[in-house]
C-alpha positions in Angstrom: -24.5 -6.5 -4.7 -22.4 -4.1 -2.8 -22.3 -6.3 0.2 -20.4 -8.9 -2.0 -17.9 -6.3 -2.8 -17.4 -5.9 0.9 -19.4 -2.8 1.5 -21.1 -3.8 5.0 -22.4 -1.5 7.0 -22.0 -2.9 10.3 -18.8 -1.8 11.9 -17.8 0.1 8.8 -16.4 3.4 10.7 -14.6 1.2 13.3 -13.0 -0.9 10.5 -11.8 2.0 8.5 -10.4 3.8 11.5 -8.7 0.4 12.3 -7.3 0.4 8.8 -5.7 3.9 9.1 -3.8 3.1 11.9 -2.6 -0.5 10.6 -1.6 1.3 7.2 0.2 4.0 9.1 2.0 1.6 11.4 3.0 -0.8 8.7 4.5 1.8 6.8 6.2 3.6 9.3 7.6 0.1 10.3 9.2 -0.2 6.9 10.6 3.0 7.1 12.0 2.4 10.5 14.0 -0.5 9.2 15.4 1.7 6.7 16.4 4.3 9.1 18.2 1.8 11.4 20.0 0.2 8.5 21.0 3.5 7.3 19.1 2.8 3.7 17.4 6.3 4.2 17.6 9.6 5.6 15.4 12.5 6.3 16.8 15.8 5.2 14.4 18.2 6.7 11.0 19.3 5.8 9.1 19.3 2.5 6.9 21.8 0.5 3.7 21.3 2.6 0.2 23.2 2.7 -2.8 21.9 4.2 -5.0 22.2 1.5 -3.0 20.3 -0.9 -2.5 17.6 1.8 -6.2 17.4 2.1 -6.4 17.0 -1.5 -4.0 14.2 -1.6 -5.9 12.5 1.1 -9.1 12.5 -0.8 -7.5 11.2 -3.8 -5.8 8.6 -2.2 -9.1 7.5 -0.4 -10.7 7.0 -3.8 -7.8 5.3 -5.3 -6.8 2.9 -2.6 -10.4 2.0 -2.2 -11.0 1.9 -5.9 -8.1 -0.6 -6.5 -9.6 -2.6 -3.3 -12.7 -2.7 -4.9 -11.4 -4.1 -8.3 -9.0 -6.4 -7.1 -10.5 -7.9 -3.9 -14.2 -6.7 -4.0 -14.7 -8.0 -7.4 -11.9 -9.9 -9.0 -11.1 -12.3 -5.8 -14.9 -12.7 -5.0 -15.7 -13.5 -8.4 -12.9 -16.1 -8.8 -13.5 -17.4 -5.5 -17.0 -18.3 -6.3 -15.6 -20.7 -9.0 -12.4 -21.9 -7.9 -10.7 -22.7 -4.5 -10.1 -19.5 -2.5 -6.4 -20.0 -2.5 -6.4 -19.4 -6.3 -8.4 -16.4 -5.9 -5.9 -15.0 -3.6 -3.0 -15.7 -6.0 -4.9 -14.8 -9.2 -6.0 -11.3 -7.7 -2.6 -10.6 -6.1 -0.9 -11.3 -9.3 -3.3 -9.1 -11.3 -2.9 -6.4 -8.8 1.1 -6.4 -9.4 0.5 -6.6 -13.1 -1.3 -3.1 -12.7 2.1 -1.8 -11.6 4.3 -3.2 -14.3 4.6 0.2 -16.2 5.4 2.3 -13.2 8.9 4.0 -13.1 11.9 2.1 -11.4 9.6 -1.4 -11.4 11.9 -4.3 -10.4 11.7 -7.9 -9.6 11.7 -7.5 -6.0 9.1 -4.6 -6.2 6.7 -7.3 -8.2 7.2 -9.8 -5.3 6.2 -6.9 -2.8 3.1 -5.8 -4.9 2.1 -9.8 -5.0 2.7 -9.8 -1.1 0.5 -6.6 -0.7 -2.1 -8.2 -2.7 -1.8 -11.5 -0.5 -1.9 -9.7 2.5 -5.1 -7.6 1.3 -6.8 -10.4 0.3 -6.4 -12.3 3.7 -7.5 -9.1 5.7 -10.5 -8.8 3.3 -11.3 -12.4 3.8 -10.9 -12.2 7.6 -12.7 -9.1 8.3 -15.6 -9.9 5.4 -15.7 -6.2 4.5 -13.7 -3.8 2.4 -13.2 -1.0 4.7 -10.2 -1.9 6.7 -8.2 -2.9 3.6 -9.5 0.1 1.7 -8.2 2.5 4.5 -5.1 0.3 4.7 -4.1 0.9 1.2 -5.0 4.5 1.0 -3.0 5.5 4.4 -0.1 3.5 3.2 -0.1 5.5 0.0 -0.5 8.8 1.6 2.0 8.6 4.1 4.5 7.2 2.0 4.3 9.9 -0.7 3.1 13.0 1.1 4.4 12.3 4.9 7.5 10.6 4.6 8.5 12.2 1.2 9.2 8.7 -0.6 8.0 7.7 -4.1 5.0 5.8 -4.2 5.4 2.7 -6.8 8.2 4.9 -8.7 6.2 8.1 -8.6 7.5 11.0 -6.7 5.2 13.8 -5.1 6.3 17.3 -4.7 4.1 18.1 -1.7 5.4 16.3 1.3 5.7 16.9 5.2 9.2 15.3 5.5 12.1 15.2 2.7 13.5 12.0 2.3 16.6 10.6 0.3 17.6 7.1 -0.1 21.1 5.9 0.6 23.0 4.7 -2.6 24.1 1.1 -2.4 21.3 0.1 -0.2 18.6 -0.4 -3.1 17.8 -3.9 -2.0 16.6 -2.6 1.5 15.1 0.8 0.3 13.9 -0.1 -3.2 15.9 2.6 -5.0 14.0 4.1 -7.8 10.7 2.4 -7.1 10.6 3.6 -3.3 10.3 1.4 -0.3 8.0 -1.0 -1.9 10.8 -2.1 -4.1 12.8 -3.1 -1.0 13.3 -6.0 1.6 12.0 -3.4 4.4 8.7 -3.7 2.8 9.1 -7.3 2.2 9.7 -8.2 6.0 6.7 -5.9 7.0 4.3 -7.5 4.7 5.6 -10.8 5.5 5.0 -9.9 9.2 1.6 -8.7 8.2 
């Protein structure tokens, strides 16, 4: 059923908007940690066009929600019906991380962070009993990462950004290096706090 995947009608708009704010806030906190530690700097504005930004927004809305439906709505719920919920959370978080193993710049800390994001998203799904908030968090996390801050999204660079960012060499442990912030300690700290 759609409801078992988390598509609950009651409060869906409020949950989605709350997810947008949380996703933006969480990733912005990781960026702020990188700025404070000198691990990233902004070099000006990027190549920005409203129409392109809106296309990326629509694309990330579909991509983020699709990954959440697959990993949390379907996989975690299915495993959770047969095994303890803790096992379902770990299994789907690990599967979520595995989906990114072929991405450019993947490294051990990036895998840890992807698992942490999967755990965070799972707990969010369980607590809210719907997919809307976590789908929005995931979508906005990716959108602001690539198309607002100009940072690689899971190792992939976009050309159409509001800002242009560059990472500081020698600070890869914090800024994630070739994988982007998702491969660094700034994101680890934000996800642990989340």
